[in-house]
C-alpha positions as CSV (number, residue, x, y, z in Angstrom):
1,M,68.1,90.7,87.4
2,S,68.3,94.4,87.0
3,N,65.1,96.6,87.2
4,K,63.8,97.9,84.1
5,K,63.1,101.7,84.3
6,T,62.1,104.4,81.9
7,G,64.5,107.4,81.3
8,T,68.1,107.7,81.8
9,A,69.5,106.4,85.1
10,Q,71.8,108.7,87.1
11,G,75.4,107.3,87.5
12,I,76.5,107.3,91.1
13,L,79.5,106.1,93.1
14,V,78.4,103.8,95.9
15,V,80.8,103.4,98.8
16,L,80.1,100.3,100.9
17,S,81.9,99.8,104.3
18,A,81.7,97.2,107.0
19,P,83.7,95.6,109.7
20,S,85.4,92.4,108.7
21,G,82.9,89.5,108.9
22,C,79.9,91.6,108.3
23,G,79.3,90.3,104.7
24,K,80.0,93.3,102.5
25,T,81.8,91.1,99.8
26,S,78.9,88.7,99.7
27,I,76.4,91.6,99.4
28,V,78.4,93.2,96.6
29,E,78.6,89.9,94.7
30,R,75.0,89.3,94.9
31,L,74.2,92.9,93.9
32,L,76.4,92.6,90.8
33,K,74.7,89.2,89.8
34,R,71.3,90.9,90.2
35,H,72.4,94.0,88.2
36,P,74.9,93.1,85.4
37,D,74.9,96.7,84.3
38,W,76.4,97.8,87.7
39,V,80.2,97.7,88.0
40,R,82.7,97.1,90.8
41,S,85.5,99.7,91.3
42,I,88.8,98.2,90.4
43,S,91.7,99.2,92.8
44,A,95.2,99.9,91.8
45,T,98.2,98.6,93.6
46,T,102.0,98.5,93.6
47,R,102.3,94.8,94.7
48,K,103.2,92.2,92.1
49,P,100.3,90.3,90.6
50,R,99.6,86.7,91.9
51,V,99.6,83.9,89.4
52,D,95.8,83.9,88.8
53,E,95.4,87.7,88.8
54,K,94.8,89.7,85.6
55,N,95.7,93.5,85.1
56,G,92.7,95.6,84.7
57,Q,90.3,92.9,86.0
58,D,91.4,92.0,89.5
59,Y,93.6,95.0,90.0
60,I,95.5,97.7,88.0
61,F,99.1,96.9,88.7
62,L,101.3,100.0,88.7
63,S,104.9,100.8,89.6
64,R,105.5,102.8,92.7
65,T,106.8,105.7,90.6
66,N,103.6,105.7,88.4
67,F,101.4,105.3,91.5
68,E,103.1,108.2,93.4
69,Q,102.8,110.4,90.3
70,K,99.1,109.7,90.1
71,I,98.7,110.7,93.7
72,R,100.6,114.1,93.1
73,E,98.3,114.8,90.1
74,G,95.2,114.1,92.1
75,R,94.2,111.1,90.0
76,M,93.6,108.8,93.0
77,L,90.3,109.2,94.9
78,E,91.9,107.6,97.9
79,H,95.0,105.6,98.7
80,A,96.9,103.8,101.5
81,E,100.0,102.0,102.2
82,I,99.6,98.5,103.5
83,Y,102.6,96.2,104.4
84,G,104.9,98.3,102.1
85,N,102.5,98.3,99.0
86,L,100.3,101.1,97.9
87,Y,96.7,100.7,97.2
88,G,94.2,103.2,95.8
89,T,91.2,103.9,93.6
90,P,92.0,105.6,90.2
91,R,89.7,108.5,89.6
92,E,89.4,108.1,85.8
93,F,87.6,104.7,85.9
94,V,85.1,105.8,88.4
95,A,84.4,109.2,86.8
96,E,84.0,107.7,83.3
97,Q,81.6,105.0,84.5
98,V,79.5,107.4,86.5
99,A,79.4,109.9,83.5
100,R,78.1,107.0,81.5
101,G,75.2,106.6,83.9
102,R,76.7,103.5,85.5
103,I,76.4,102.6,89.2
104,V,79.9,102.0,90.5
105,I,80.3,100.0,93.8
106,M,83.3,100.2,95.9
107,T,84.0,98.4,99.1
108,I,86.5,100.3,101.3
109,D,87.2,101.1,105.0
110,V,86.2,104.2,107.0
111,Q,89.4,106.1,106.4
112,G,89.2,105.5,102.7
113,T,85.6,106.7,102.7
114,K,86.7,109.9,104.4
115,Q,89.2,110.5,101.7
116,I,86.6,109.9,98.9
117,K,84.2,112.3,100.4
118,A,86.9,114.9,100.3
119,S,88.4,114.1,96.9
120,W,85.2,113.2,95.0
121,G,83.5,116.3,96.2
122,K,79.9,117.3,96.9
123,E,79.3,118.1,93.1
124,H,79.6,114.4,92.2
125,P,76.9,111.8,92.9
126,L,77.9,109.8,95.9
127,L,76.1,107.3,98.3
128,S,77.8,105.8,101.3
129,V,76.3,102.8,103.1
130,F,77.6,101.2,106.3
131,I,76.8,97.5,107.0
132,L,76.3,96.7,110.7
133,P,76.5,93.3,112.4
134,P,73.6,92.2,114.5
135,S,75.9,92.4,117.6
136,V,79.6,92.0,118.5
137,K,78.7,88.5,119.9
138,V,77.4,87.5,116.4
139,L,80.3,89.1,114.8
140,R,82.8,87.2,116.9
141,E,80.9,83.9,116.0
142,R,81.1,84.7,112.3
143,L,84.9,85.5,112.4
144,T,85.5,82.3,114.6
145,G,83.5,80.2,112.1
146,R,85.7,81.2,109.1
147,N,88.6,79.3,110.7
148,T,91.0,81.7,109.1
149,E,92.4,83.7,112.0
150,M,94.0,82.9,115.3
151,P,92.0,83.9,118.4
152,E,94.2,87.0,119.1
153,E,93.7,88.1,115.4
154,I,90.0,87.8,115.8
155,E,90.1,90.0,118.9
156,K,92.0,92.6,117.0
157,R,89.3,92.5,114.4
158,I,86.6,92.8,117.0
159,K,88.3,95.9,118.5
160,R,88.7,97.5,115.0
161,A,85.1,96.7,114.3
162,Q,83.9,98.4,117.4
163,D,85.9,101.6,116.4
164,E,84.5,101.3,112.9
165,I,81.0,101.2,114.0
166,K,81.4,104.4,116.0
167,E,82.0,106.0,112.6
168,A,78.7,104.7,111.0
169,K,77.1,108.1,111.5
170,L,79.4,109.4,108.8
171,Y,77.5,107.4,106.2
172,D,74.4,108.3,104.3
173,Q,72.6,104.9,105.3
174,T,73.1,102.0,107.6
175,V,71.9,98.5,107.0
176,L,71.8,95.7,109.6
177,N,73.1,92.4,108.1
178,Q,71.1,90.0,110.3
179,N,70.0,88.1,107.2
180,L,72.1,88.2,104.1
181,D,69.1,88.1,101.6
182,Q,67.3,90.8,103.4
183,A,70.4,92.9,103.7
184,V,71.1,92.6,99.9
185,L,67.5,93.7,99.2
186,E,67.8,96.7,101.5
187,V,71.2,97.9,100.1
188,E,69.6,97.3,96.5
189,E,66.6,99.5,97.4
190,I,68.7,102.3,98.8
191,I,70.9,102.4,95.7
192,L,67.8,102.3,93.3
193,N,66.1,105.0,95.2
194,T,69.2,107.3,95.2
195,S,69.8,106.7,91.5
196,K,66.3,107.3,90.2
197,P,66.2,107.8,86.5
198,R,66.1,111.2,84.9
199,R,63.2,111.8,82.7
200,D,64.3,112.2,79.0
201,N,62.9,115.3,77.4
């Protein structure tokens, strides 16, 4: 449940990053259940929607021409091309929600975070949190336990994770996900302390 506070809460963009297998998706899902007034940033993409995906709910589906135009106009906070498709974060949605006093949570990689820090600007409220695994050994066990990747793919993910962990110093806060329940509470506390309500006059 969401904490009840007096005053008007400050809207803020929360960027959450973690190596694959560190539980960032689970953390965000739990935070959104505990705080129904918080929102998840919706990404835009040029890929075709899958059968069960809804435009504006799972992704914002755009043509490549439209997407590239938004990039030129500075209307994407960040973007990247992955396997021939463009993915990015539309500025309008985030800016509108933050202006309304909402907490907007975005899960993104280190490179995306660097773009957002540059494009969102220091004049806008931004909190960046990096989720750390207890150890590389535990991370490897978690990835292996998912049974979704071949051993060579797991090793690629481990190597990338080690590179990403070196970038954790770029973030405002780091949280060790040794226990998921505890990690959720720690991230929640960081967000609530950063977005303390403004006192109404």
